[in-house]
Every structure is written in structure tokens, then in C-alpha cells.
N, C-alpha and C positions, 0 to 999 in steps of 0.2 A: 737704689739702695739707700741713699741718703734720706730720701723721702720716707722709706720704711723705718729707718733708724729713728728719725725724728718723730714719726708717728708712735713708735713703741715708747719713746721717752715721754711723749705727751700723755699716752694712756697710762704709763707707769705713775706719773706725777698725779694724775687725776684719781687713780685708784688708791694711792697711799693716803692714810689719814693724816691730816695736817698736824704739825707739832705745835704745841702751845707756845706762843711767843709773846713776851711782855710788850705791850704797846708803849713806845717811847713818847707818843704825843696823845695822851688820853683826852686832852681838851679840844684838840683840833678835829679829831676823827668824827665826833658827833655832829660837828657843824657842816660836814661835807655831805652832799646829797648823792654823789656818785658812788656806785657800787664798786667793789674791787675789780670786777671784770671790765666795766666801762673805763675805769682808770687805766687798766692794762692796755685796752684798745687805743686809748689816746696816746699812750707812750709809743706804741707801735707806729701809729700814724705820724707821730712827731719824727721818729727816726727815719721813716720812709720819706718824709718830706726833706729831711737833711740829705739823704742819699740822692734824691732827685735833684736837689739844688746843687749838690756836688757834681753830678754828671753834667748838668746843664752848664755850670760854670766852666767845667773842663772843656766841653765842646766849644763854648763861646770863645774861650782863650785860644783853643787850637786853631780856629778859623779866623781870628782877628789878630793873632800875634804876628809881628812883622818878620816872617821867615826871610832868609836870604833868597836871591833870585833862583839859585840852583835847587832850592827846596820847595819852591812854590807848588810844584806839581803834586807833592805829597799831601798837601792840604785838601786837594780836590779828589783824592783817592783814599778814602778813609780806611778801606779794608784791603789796601794794596798788598800789605805784607802778611795778611791773615792766611794761614795754611789752608789749602783746599783739600777736600776728601781725596783719598788715594785713587778712587775710581772715577774721579771727575777730570775730564780732559779739557783744557782751554785751547781752542783752535782759532787762530786769527789769520787774516790774509797778510801778504808781505807788506803792504802799505800801512797796516795797523789801523785801517779805517773801519773794518768790520771784524767782529769777534763773537764767538759763541762758546758756550760750555756744554759739554755733553758727556754722558756716561756710556755712550755707545759709539765707539770709534774702532772700526774693524780694519785689519790689515792682513788679508789672506795671502798665503805664500804660493799658492798655485791655483789653477783654474778649477780644480775639484773643490777646494775650500770656498772659492768664490761662488760656485754654483750652489753649494749647500747653504751658504749664507743667504743668497738671494731667495732661494726656495723657502727657507725657514722664515725669513723676514716677510715674504709675501703671505705665507700662511697666517702669521701673527699680525699682519698689516702694520709692521714696524718700519719706520723710515730708515733708509740707508742711502743717503744722497751721495753720489760719486763726487769726490774731491781730489784734485791733483796736487800740484805744488803750492796752491794757495796764492798764485801770483795775480789773479784777476783783481783789479782795484775795487770792484763792487762786491767781492766775496760771493760770486755766483755759485760756488760749490759748497757753501757752508749751510748747515742745518742743525739746529739744536737737538732735534729728536734723534739724530743718528747719522753717521757718515761711514763710507767705505773708501779706503785709500789703497792704491795698488803699488805703493813704493817698493814692496817686497817682490813684486812680479816685474822684474826689470831686465829680462834676458833677451838677447838676440837669438831667435829660434832658427832662422834659415837665411842663407845668403845665396842668391843666384848671381854670380859675378858676371856672367855673359849677358843676361837680360837686365842686370843692374836692379834687381828686385830684392827687397829685404823684408822679412817678417819678424816682428818684435812683439814682446809683451807690452801692454799699453802703459805700464808704470815706469818704463825706462825714460830717463831724462834725455833731452836733446843732446847735451854735451857728451853724455855717456854713450849714446848711440853713435855719434860722430867718431868718437875715439875707438869704438869697437870695429866699425866698418872701414876705417881708413887703411887697415892692413890689406883690404881687398881693392884699394884704389877708388873707393866710392865715398860719396857724401850726399847730403840733402840738396835739393834744387835751390832752396832759399831758406833764409833764417829771419826770425824776428829779432828784436833788439837784444834779448837776453837768451841764455841757453839752459835755464834751470827748469823750464816747463816739462812736465811729463807729456809723452807723445799723445796719450789719450786726451789730455786736457787741451793741448794746443790746437788740435783739429776740431774739437767740439765747440770752441767759442769763435771760430772763424779768424784765427790769427793770420798775420801776413808779414812779408818782408818788402822788398822793393825790386823793381825791374819790369820794363814794359813787355818783355818777352817771357815773364815768369808769372805763374798764377799764385793765388793765395795758397797757404800750406795745405788746406783740405783737398786741393786738387791733386796732390801727390799720392793720395790714398787710392789703392787699387781694390782692396777688399777689407772687410771688418769682421771680427768675431764678437758678437754681442751676447751677454748673458742677461736675458730678459725675465721678468717676474712671471709672465703668463705663458710664454712659449719656450722657456728654457734657453739653451745655447743655440744661437742661429748664426750662420755665416751669410753675409750679404755682399753682393758685388753688382757691377753694372750688368753682367750677363744673367745672374740668377734672379735678382729683383731690383731693377733699376730705380723704381720710384722710392722704395724704402732705403736703398743704398745711398742715394743722393740726400735724402732727408737725414739719415743717420750720420753721415760724414760731419755735418755741423748740427748735431742733435741736442746740444746744450745739456747733455747728460740725462735727458728725460725719456729716451727710448730704450735704454738698456745700458748696462755697465760695459764699456768698451774694454775687452780683455786682450785682444790681439789686433794688430794693424799690419797690413802689407803695404809697403811704400815703393813707389817708383823713384829710384835714386839716380844720380848722375855721376860722371867721372869726376874724381877729385882734382881740383885745379888751384893753382896759385893765382891770386889777384893782385893787380896794381891799383892802389887807391890814390886818386889825385884830388887834393883839396885846394880850392881857389876861392878868393873873395871877390864878389861882384856887388852890384847894386840894382835896385828896381829899374832905374832908367836904362841901364845897359841891357838888362834882360828884355825889356819891352822894345828897345831899339833893334836888338837882334831879331825879334819877331818880324819886324817890318823888312829888315834886310833879307831875311830868308825867303820872304814872299816873292820878292823880285827874282831871286835866284831860281825859285821853283817855277815861276811862270816862264822864264827863259828856257829852263830845262825841258819843260813840257813842249814848248813851241819847237825846239830843235828836235826833240824825239819824234814828234808827230811828223815833222817835215821829212825826216829820214826814215820814218816807219820802223823805228827801233822799239818794238814792243817790249823787249827785255829791259831796255833803258827806262821806259816808263814805269814798269813794275818795280824796278830797283829803287827808283826815286820817289814813287808815290808814298811809300810807307815812311819816308823821312821828311817829306815836305808837303805842305798843304797850301792852296791858294788863299786860305783865310788866315790873315796875319794874327788873329787872336790866339791861335794855338801853335804857331810855328816854333817858338823857342823850345818848348819842352818836347815837341815832336822830333826836332833835330837831336836833342839830348837823348831821348828815349831810343831812337833808332841807332844811334852811334855808340851807346854805352849799355853794357849788360845790366848795371845797377847805377841809379842816379837818385840823388835827393837834394832838396833845398833846405837850408836852415836860415830862417828869417830872425833878425834880432829886433824885437819891439823897441820903439822910440829911437830907432836909428834907420838908416837907409841900407844897412849891410845885409847882403844875402850870401851865405856860404854855399858853394856848389861842390858837392862830393860825388865823384864818379869812380866806379870800380869796373875793371875789365880784366880778362885773363892775360897773364904774362905772354908776350909774343914768343913763339917758339924760335923765331929767327933773330929778332932783335934782343930778346931777353929783357930784364927789368930796366927801366930808364936810369940813366946815370945822372943823379941830381944831388947837389949839396945844398942843404937848407941854409937860408940866410941867417936864421937864428937857431940856437940850441933850445932844448926844452926848458932849461933853467932861464934862459934869456926871455923866452916867450912868456914865462910865468912870473918873472920878477916884478912887473908892474902890478900884477894881481896881488902878490904877497905884500908889496908896499902899501897897496890900498887897504888890505886887511889890517895891517898894523896901524895905519892911520885911523881906520874905523874903530878899532878896539880902543884906541886912545880917546876917541869921541864918546863911544857908548859904554866903555868900561874904564873908568878913570884909574882903577887899580891894576889894569892889565895893559902894559905898554911894550911887552916883549913877545916874541913869537911863541915862547914856551915858558910859562911861569913855573918856578920850582914849587909853588904852593898849590898847584892844581894838576889835574890830569890832562891838560890840553896837549894834544900831539904837536910835534914839531911841524910847522906849516910847510917846511921845505920837503917833507915826506908826503904831503897830500897831493892828490891829483887835482886837475882843474875843477872838475865837477864837485869834488869834496870841499875844495876851498870856496867855490861859488855858493854851496849850501851854507857854509859857515858865515859867509858875508851876508847872504839873504836873511839868515836867522837873527842877525843883529837888529834888524828893523823890518820885519817881513811885509808890513802893509804900508810902508812909507814910500810913496811913488818916487820921490826925488832920490831916495837911496837906491831903489831898484833900478832907476835909469842909470845911475852911476855904475852899478854892477853890470848892466847890459853893455854900456860903453866899454867897460874893462874887458868884457867877453869879446866884443867886436875887435878890439885891439889884439886880444889873444889869438883869434883866428887869423888876423892879418900876419901875425908873426909865426903862424903854424902852417902857412901854405907850403905845399910840396907833395912828395910821394911817399908811400910806404908799401911794402910787399909782404904778403902773408897768405895763408890758406883761407878759403872762403869763410869758414866758421870763426876765424880770428878777425878777419877784416870787416865782415858785415855786421858785427855787433855794434851797439851804440850805448854809451854810458848815459842812462836816462836820469841820473841823479838819485836823490834819496827818496824816502817815502812821499807819496803824493796822492792827491785827489785827481781823478781823470774823467773827462767826458770826451768821447771820440765819435764823430758823426760822419755819415756818408751821403753824398748827393750827386745827381747826374750833372755832367758838364758838356753835353753835346756829343758829336760824332767826330771820329778822327778825320774823316773827309771834310767835315765842317764843324770844327770844335766851337763851342759856345763861349769859351774862355771864362767860364764861371769859376774855375778853380782860382785863377789869379784875381778875378773880380772879388771872390770871397775873401781872399787874403787882404785886398785893399780895404774892403769894408770892415773886416775884422780889426785891422790896425787903426782905422778911423774910430771904430767903436771903443777900442782901448784908450785912445788919446782923448776922445770926447768925454768918456765917463771917468777919466783919471784912474784907470785900473792899474795897480802896481804889477804889471805883467812882466816877468823875467823871460829870458831867452832859454831855448830857441823855439820857434815855430817850425816844425819839421814837416816837409811835404814829400810823399813817396808815391810810387806808381806800381800797379800790377795789372795783370789781365783779369778777366772775369772769372767767376766761380759758377759751376753748375749746381751747387748745393742750394736749394731753395731758401734755406734759412741763413745763408751767408749774407753779410752786408754788401758783398760785391756780386751777388747773384744776378745773372742775366741769361735769358734763353737765347739771345743772339750771340753768335760766336765772336763777332767783331767788337763787342762792347768793351770799353775801357773804364777802369775805376781808379780814382785817386783817393787815397786815405790821408787825411790831415788830422794831426794829433796835437791839440793845444794843451799846454800844461801850465799850472801856476803853483809855485812852491809854497811850502809851509812857512818859510821865512818870508817869502814874497810870492806873488802870483806869477806864474810862468805860463807861457803859451807854447804848446809843443804840438805841431801838426804832423800827421802822416798822410800821404796821398796815395791813392790806388788808381792805376790806369789799366785798361784792358789791353791784352797782348795781341800782337799780330805777328805772323810768321815772316821772316826776312825773305825778300825777293818774290813775295806773292802779294797781289793787290787784294785787300779786303775792304768791303764797304762797311764803314763804321757808322752805324745809325744812332749811337747813343754813347755817352761818356758819363761816368759818375765820379764823384770825389768824396773823400772822407776827411772830416775836420773835427778836431777835439780840443778840449781845454784841460789843463792840468794845474794843480797847485801843490807844490812840494810840501812835505811835512817832515822837515829835518830836525825838529825839536821835540823833546819829551815833555815840555811844559804844557800841561793840560789846558790852561787858559789860552795860551798862544795858539795851540792847535784848534781850539774851539773858534777863536777869532778868524783863523785862516779858513776853517771849514765854512763859516758863515759868508766870508768874502768869496769863496769858490762858488757856492750855490747862488750868490748874487750875480756873479759873472756868468755862470751857466745860464741863469734865467734871462740875462740880457741877450746872450747869443740865441737862446731858444725863441724868444719873442721877436727878435729883430732879424734873424737869419734863417732859422730852421725851416719855417714854412715857406719863405721866399725861395729857398734853394732845394726844397723837398729833402731836407737832411734827416737822417735816422742814426741813432746812436749804436755804437759797437756793443755786442752782447756782454763783453767783459767789463764794460765801463758804464752801462746804463744803470741809473739809480731809480728805484721805484718811488714815485711820489706818495706822500702821506695823505694828501688831499684827495677825497673821493672823486671830485669832478676832474681834477688833473689826471688821475689814474684812468678814468673812463675815456678821456680824450686821448691818452697815450695808447690804450688798447685799440681804439678805433684807428689811430695812425698806423700801428703795426700791422693791422689787417690789410691796409692799403698796399703795403710794401712786401709783406712776406706771406708765405703759404701757411697761414695760421690754421686754417681748417684742416688741411692735410696733416699738419704736424699734430694737432689735437686728436685727430682720428687715429693716427699711429700710436699716440700715447695711450688712448683708451684700449687699443688692441694689445699692446705689449706690456703696459703697466696699469691695469684697471684699478688697482688699489693705491696708486700714486705713491708708492714707497720710494721712488727715485726722485720725487719732486721736492721742492722747498718753497719758501715764501716768494722768492723772485719769480719762479715759473708759475706758481698759482696766481700771482697778481697780474703778470703779463699775459698769460694764456689761460684764463679761467675755464674750467671744465664743469659742465653740468653733471649732476649725480647720475642722470640717466644717459645711456648711450644714444 
């Protein structure tokens, strides 16, 4: 409109006859060689130059002016506060490490709407990548071209109390499901660290909890209802189509939109959690002591021909000292995990077991209250604020929005401590030592339902890399999980990596899903997931470990054990420059573990944490490694059959599992 108005005015001026004007400078005009039109063009160019200079000066001032620390991030995000179009959706993962903007974000309310959406998208070859709660650190569910989210399909459809089987819509969150079925006295077999995942998402990426007698979460799935682009809605189970069923349980969202899930649940139980502080030497010494006990037990059992005695003790003890400590812990505890504190010798051992029906919960009075256990951390934070922020010497300044540190949890306060100097190794070591002291003062018991006890406060936003590798057999463990931890800690100290606590180690049984990091065709295989993390304020290592399950009172031959290890860096700050520095440090740390540990231990990353390399040679090497470990050919074959137009795919799937255009 403005353009047309301007054009009309221009035409009007050109068409009107010029009015006679007396020339005020009759002597100067004849001396000028420029025509009136060229003089006008020069004036325009002059003012355009002034405008460009003004804009350049403004931008230069904006990026060079000394903003306060709290405002630095604004300079790096020029269009941060610019309004977005109403139809443009910004979708980011929970960690804030990956983000896309899309105009196609669909949320069907029922399966009919979902079926219509998938059918229409397939006809138009329009992307609708399934995305859950967005909790995966690598943003595996994100796609700029379009996404479908089942948050509105969150109902419990059927409950069989006798068989403990529950059918739900895939958009229901874990905590919502647990709250719904507790009235039937049921709960899930195991839990990951948090409860906000959608059921469809948590099974698709191969998530896990901990417990030597408990499998990864995808093993709880009895059947699935998939809405596929090529074949419509199909139901898959072990009885109907076992090959597709096992592929689809951990299908990474590439075989169909998971609409409904049928789960095998268990009876709801209260658990007793026991937290105790140990050290590396004590753990290794226990290994050796258990070996002698095992050998004596076997000798006595054989002499007395007590076969039952042998079977009862074989699963708990092994003649190889390399694996005895955790074998003992795994056999005697339903859930167990280790928390290692880098740059210290501290190992926190956390065990969870059902409350005894005869004894009831243990009667224990903690030596320290929560405030007493936290006091030294709060004092350390005040001292650190004095050092790093000269104008901030109190717990809560009236001039800013700082929360009262007495109201913060330990992990929240740890994040704030790390944020003061995230990449300073000496500062991080002090924070780690403060954490070790916190755990010493937090030893004791607590009682609660499984969904309350088994959760773990992972801290704030973070970069994560989690890997899985074999560690031998239960009958003859290679001890590679503890060996890996030793080498990891040595690597951290040798390279001066500012790695904060904790390194968490967990165990589970194997999975029969070919695309699961814990997959094994052997029933007796054990997997250990180790999850290293590094915070944004500092680098943190956080490990999860997976071990294969064996049934109590039965002897299983364990031919193979695998372990999962990962790295994390917290991102608790909004400062763009600080987040960039932490990101660079994380990928440097990740590269060190990759080059020095992954190949040596045959380690493979978790699907929700794997980052696609930008370098073509690195990507080709990664694709080749994945083919060695996973059923990539079978997975791609199923993708071609169920999603020939790749509408459910995204950049991560296309890069990791490239498909040729011809079948």
C-alpha cells in the first residue's frame, strides 16, 4: 500500500507542470555541470550513507558497550525479544541444547485424528516427526519440517488387576500413569531418574532404571498399536509378529507413531532406601573377601551334595574376584547404584529394597538433620559469592532476584556454585569435596513408594553422552565396568577436566529389542549403564550402569556382560557465552573419552544422547560402528516398508541410518 501511494505521488509530481521559481543563485547554477536529476541522486546516496553509518554505529555500540554480567546474554541474541509469527512454534528439548521452529506442530486428541493426520501427511509427503516430552538431551524427536505430539492422548484405557496388565495411550506421562493405576495396587517395574517422559517416548529410546533382576523399560511392553504411513494402524506383539514387535519397542519413532502401549506392571510396594558412603579401596577389598567366601561355600555344597545350596549361592558369588562386589550387591538388593565423586575417593552406595512385612521399616535416627547436612554447602556458597561477586555477600540481596539459599535443594545449590566458575578445575574440586561431605552427613534410610524413591535429581540443564559396552559374564566377569571407572577418573585428572559429581553406575538385565543399547540374544547377559555428566557451570561426570538380570535361586550361565557409560555437562546458566564455552569443553571431554575409551571397550552411545558429527569422515565412521552393534539392516528394511516416504524421520535418523532412494 505504501509502495502504491509513493508511486502515485511520484507519478503525480512528474505529470504536473513545474511552477516557475526564481533562481536565488543565478551565478552559481551555470557553473555546475550536474543535471537536477543527478544532483537529486547524490542527495539520496548521501542520506542513505548517513543511515547506513547510523545503523553500523548502533550495532557496534550494542556489541562493544560494557553490559552488566546479567545482561551479557542479550548481546548475543539480537532478535531474542522480536515477536514471532503467530503460526510459528518454537520447540526445544528440556536441556535447551537443541531447538527448532516449525509451522507444523500437531496434537491430535484421539486415534482417529492421528490416523487422518498420518494418512494426509503421507499423501503430501509432509514430515510429522513423533516428539514426546522433549527430554532427550540430543533432541531426537525434533524436526523443523513438522512434528506430532500425543500430549492430548493421555488416558488409561484398560486395567487387568489380576494379570497386572495396563493399556494406555502413548501420550500419558509416567507420573500420570503411576498416579492413575495406584488405586489398583499397581505400578511400573522400574523407573528412570525422572517421571515426565511420555510412555511412547520412554520406550522408543531404550530408557532404563536400575536393578539386576529388572530389565530396561522397553521389556515391560507386551504389545503396541502403531499408526504407520504405509500400512495404517497395526497392532504388534510377540505372538503376532515377533520380529517387528521387538524392533518397534525401541524403534526411535521411525517405524510408526506409537498410539497405544500395553504394559506388564507389578504390585505396588514401599521401598526402603539405604544410603552409605564408602571408597574405592573398600569396594575392591570386598571383592576379594567375597571370593574366599564363595569358594568355601562351593566346597561345602559339593561335599554335602546340596544342589539347592549351590544354586542359591551361584547367583550371588563368583570365583572371580573382579566381579564379586557388585554381584553381591546385585543379588541381595532389588535396586542398587554407585555414585562416584571425581577428584575424591568417595563412593556413595544407594540400595533400595521392599519394606519387610515382618520387621517393617528400619528404626533409624539420622546423625544430622537436612539443614545440618547442608550448612557447610551454604557457607561455601556465601564465601564463593564474596570471592566472585564482590557486591553480593549475603544469601539474598534485596537488590536482585536471588532466591534464599536456605530454600534451595542440594542440587540447586550445587548448580549455583558451579555456575560461579564452571570451567575452573580448582573451584570444581572444592564443590566436589563439599558434595562428598554432604553425602557423609546424609547417610541413613528413607521409606517411600517406588516412584518416589527411585527418582534421582539429575541437576539442571546439561549436555550428555551415555555409552554402553560389554563387561564379561556373570560366571566370569571381566571387571571392565570398574576398570572403565578407574581409567575415566585417571583421564579426568590427567587432562585437568573440571568434572563435577556424580558419576552414577546402575545395572539392569538385557533387552530383547535389537535396537536397544542393552540388547542381547543370550538370556543371561548383563548390561551396566554408566552415565557421566558435566555441568554448565562446570563439567560433571554422571554414569549409569546396566547389568543383565538373572532369576533368584536358578543358576544361569552368563556368557557376556555389557556396561553403559556417559558424560554430562550441566547448563545451569542463561549466559550465552558461558553456555558456548561449556559446550566446547563438553565436546572436548567427549572426544577424549571417544578416542581413548570407546574403541577399547566397544562402547556405543545411548540413542537419546548420541550427537551426530558434522564431519563427513566422522559420520561415516559412526555409521559403520552402529552397523557392527545394532540390527541396522533389519531396522531400515522395516522403515522402508512402514514409512517409505520417510515422513516420520528427521536429521538424526537420516544421518545415522541412511536409506537409499531405491528399496
